[in-house]
N, C-alpha and C positions, 0 to 999 in steps of 0.2 A: 528807455528811461535814462535820462541824464543823471549822473551821480550828484552834481551840484544842485539840481532842482529839488531833490527829495532827501538829501543827506540830513540825518538827524531830525526829521520832521515828525509830527504826530499825524497819523493817517488812519482813517476809519474805512474798513472794507466790509461791505455787506455781502453775505453769501460766501464767507471764507472757506467753507468746506467743499464748494463746487470746484469744477475744473479750472475756470478762469480765476476765481477768487483765491484758490490755493496756490496757483502759479504766481499771482500778483503778490500774495503774502511772502512767498519765498524771495522774490526780487526785492521787495521793500525791506525785508529783514537783512538782506545782503548789504543794503545801503544804510544800515544802522538806524532805520526808522523805528519809532515807537508805534507799533501797530495795534489797533483795536479792531476787533471783528465781531459782527453780529450775524447770527445764522438761525434758521428755523429747524435745522436737522436735529433729530432725536438724539443721536450720539455724535457729538462734535469731537473730531480728532483733528484739531488745528494746532499748528506750531506757532502759536501766538500767546504771549503772556496775559493778554487782556482779551477775553472772549466771553460772549454771553449768548445764550439760546433765547432769542425773542423773535416775535413776528412784528416787523417794523410797520405793518399796516394797522396794528393795534396801538393807538396813542397811549393808553395807560401803561403798556409795557415799555414803550420808548421813554417815557418820562421818568421811569425808575432810575 
């Protein structure tokens, strides 16, 4: 990931508590991105200030 491409951008990461998602969150936060994450996990332990537990296949949950 290039710093200039993502620096201070707003980024949505789905599956932020998974292996790939959590690694991506870490890299994006290092680049000062404003990270939003959505996950289905019952207990979300995500290092992101904006996170929600939802199922993105359920349209009613996504619209909230």
